[in-house]
C-alpha angles and dihedrals in degrees: 000000000000089000090058092056091050092053091053091050092047091055093053113066121194113236112234122196125198107232121190117192118191127192139154092287095052131270142292130210118217132184105213142170115246094260091050089049091054090051092053090049091049089053090052100040092136092060132082111269121205118189112192089342094308120118108238127193112234090239090063096054093098089058094058118112099228092188089067097040118107104175144012127196121194114196135172111258117256118240119203136183137055117301099183127038118212109189 
């Protein structure tokens, strides 16, 4: 009976996604299951999210096919332009 459980588990592989999170102190690389990846993205909704090197709006995260996803990068958004004028 124990052997039967092991065969079922061997047939079902757990999808792992490489998640890189960058911030002002550096970055960290995580290897997460799809649900864990979604949680990290939700905690960083104000950042830029790249899924397999494609920029994705946070609102489109539920549409992603996590079974096909290989990597996610979460980066702070870039801000450009002059904020103070000195004339």
